N, C-alpha and C positions, 0 to 999 in steps of 0.2 A: 479696587485700591486697598492695599493692606493698611489696617488701622494703626500700624506702628509708625507710619510716615505722616508728617505734617507738610502739606504742599501749600505754599503761600507766597505773598509778596515779600521780597527780601527786605531786611532792615540792616542798619550799619553793623550790628553784631554778627550778621551772617556773611559779611564780605570776605573775611579771611578764609573761611571754609569753602565759599564759592570759588575763590581764586585757586585754591588747592585742587578742586575738582577739574577746573579748566586747565591748569598747568599739567596735571597728571595726564589729561587727555592729549595735550600737545606732544608730550614726551613719550607716552606709552602706546597710544592708539595711532596717532598720526605720524609719530616718529620724526618730526622735524623740529621739535622743541619750540621754545618761545621765540617769536619773530616780531620785533618791535613794529615793523611796518604793517603787520597784520593784526597785532594783539594789543594795541595801545589801550583799548577799553579795559583790558584785564588789570592793568596797573592802576587805573583810576575808575574802578567800579562805582564808587560813590558819585563822582562827578558825572559820569556818563549815564548811569542807570537810575540813581536815586534823586539827583537834583534836577533832572530834565523832566517836566511834567508829561511829555509825550513818550517817554522811555520808561521801561520797567525791567526789573530783574525778579524772577520767580525762583524759589528754591524748594527742594524737598529735604526735610530734616528727619533724621532717625537717631534716637538717643542723644539729642543735642548736637549732632554732627550733620553738616550739609553734605548730602550724597548725590544731589542732582541739581542742575541749573538750566534756566532758559531765559534769554534776554530778548527784549524788544527795543528796536531803535527806528527812528524815522530816517531811512536811508535807502537809496536805490542801489542796485548792483553797480560796481565800478566797471567802466570800460576804458581801456583794458584793465584787467585781463579778460573780463567777460565780453561777449559780443555786444556791439553798439545797439543792435535792435532790442536786446534784452534790457539795457539801461533805459531805452526810450519807452519800452512797454511798462516799466516800473519806475516812474519818475519820483523825484523828491518833490514836495514833502508829503504827497498823498500815499506813499508806499511805506508800510511798516515792514521791517525785515527782522526775522528771527535770527538770533545769534546764540552761540554757546549752549546748544541743547545737548548737554552731556550728563551721563549717569555713571557714577563710580561702578566699576565692573562687578563688585560684590553685591550690588543692589539692582542689577539689570534684570529684565524680564518680570518686573513687578508692577508695571503700569505707570511708573513714575514719569517717564517722558510724555506719555499721553496725557496724564493729568496736568502737567505743567504747560503743555501746548494748549490744552483747553482753556487754562487760565489766560494764556497769552491771546488766544482768539477772542475771548470775551473782553479783555482789556482793549484790544485794537478796535473791536466793534463799538465800544462805548467811548472811545477817545475821538473827539471831533477832528475832522480833516483827513482821517485815514479812509482809503477806499479799497485797499487790498493788503494781503499779507503774503510776503515772498520769503523764500529761503533758498540757499544752495547748501549742498552737503558734500562732504568728502567721502567717497565710497569705501575708503580704507578703514573707517570706523566700523567695528563689528556691528552688524544689524542695522546700520543707518539707512542704507538704501531701501531695504525691505520695510522698515518702519515708515519712512516717508511715503513710499508708494501706497501704504495702507491709510495714510492720513491726508494726502494732498494730491493735486493734479500735476503730473509731469509736464514741464514746459520746455525743457531742453536738456539733452544729455550731451555734455561737453567733453566726455572722455575721449581720449585718442588712443592709438595703438601703442604708445610708448609708456610703459609702466612707471617711468621716472618723471612724467609730467602730469597732465591734468587727470584728476579723478573726480571731477565736479559734475553734479547733477542738480538741475534747477527745478523748483516746485513752486506752485501757488497753493496756499491753504485756504479753504472756504471759510467765510465768516458767518456767524449767525445771521439769519435773514433780517432781523430787526434789532434795534438797540434794546428794546424791552426783553427780547429773548436772550440777548447777551447778558443783561443785568440779572435775569433769572438764573442763567448759567453760573454767573459769579456767586450768587447766593447759594446755589446748590453745591458748588465746589467748596464753599467755606462752611458747609453743614448748616446753613440757615434756612434753606428752602425746604419744601415738603418732601 
């Protein structure tokens, strides 16, 4: 990890920068723009991620600017649009789901997504009630599928042959084996550990 980046739990002062990274991803990488039915959390980042004790938002900051985000929420995948068996495999409230794992294009390939995901893994492992960490990704985001295949276990490839429809792949991310290992990982990621 480059020392020029601070990866940490987001605070209120980070929310406008985090929202910008998210919106830029919707418009430039995903090309469908802001969709209120999918992106309500982006409007109320504070309420969704900072006020809920089982939720979190992590950011990477460079020169005072947020350049990467990763959110955690207690949420199962919705069915529809996802298959019913998938929603049953990852039920509320024992499932933590990763959201908004986005990196500004100028700051990609520097380990930021991996660092934020490790923070999220440790958070989930140390938060009571969570048993698993799930995510789905849109393969249109450059590098997303390759990144997740290196970090997680493929659960379901939901892509179809029509390029105008589904580009979704579903993954489960392993958690540290014990809560104490997760706590050590949090300390190491914050530069406190040995």
